[in-house]
C-alpha positions in Angstrom: 81.1 116.6 176.0 84.1 115.1 177.9 85.9 117.0 180.5 89.6 117.3 179.6 92.8 118.8 181.1 95.4 120.0 178.6 98.9 119.4 179.8 102.1 120.8 178.3 104.1 117.6 178.6 103.7 114.5 180.8 106.3 111.7 180.9 105.0 108.6 179.0 104.2 105.5 181.0 105.8 103.4 178.3 108.5 104.0 175.7 107.4 105.5 172.3 105.8 102.9 170.0 103.2 103.1 167.3 99.7 104.0 168.6 98.3 100.5 168.2 101.0 99.1 170.5 101.2 101.8 173.2 98.5 101.2 175.8 99.4 101.3 179.5 97.0 100.7 182.4 97.9 101.6 186.0 95.7 102.3 189.0 92.5 103.4 187.5 94.0 105.4 184.6 95.5 104.5 181.3 97.5 106.1 178.5 97.4 105.7 174.8 100.3 107.3 172.9 99.8 108.4 169.3 102.3 109.7 166.8 101.2 113.3 167.6 99.3 113.1 170.8 99.1 111.3 174.1 95.7 110.4 175.6 95.8 110.0 179.4 92.5 108.9 180.9 91.5 108.6 184.5 88.3 107.0 185.7 85.6 105.3 183.8 85.2 105.8 180.0 82.7 104.0 177.9 84.0 101.8 175.2 82.1 103.9 172.6 83.8 107.1 173.8 87.2 105.4 173.9 86.7 104.2 170.3 85.8 107.7 169.2 88.8 109.3 170.8 91.2 106.8 169.3 89.6 107.1 165.9 89.8 110.9 166.0 93.4 111.0 167.2 94.6 108.4 164.7 93.7 110.5 161.7 
């Protein structure tokens, strides 16, 4: 299980681009924007967990 916060809408850290191009890193958090979702992660996330999240949201 991963603790999450669901937010209505948060301004993107970068302009809209396809998911594979939109990755922003800033001050211990990063954001990946997908066609239908935005993943905003703060703190440490294992590479395996990050891969899983990206794979699931890319479907």
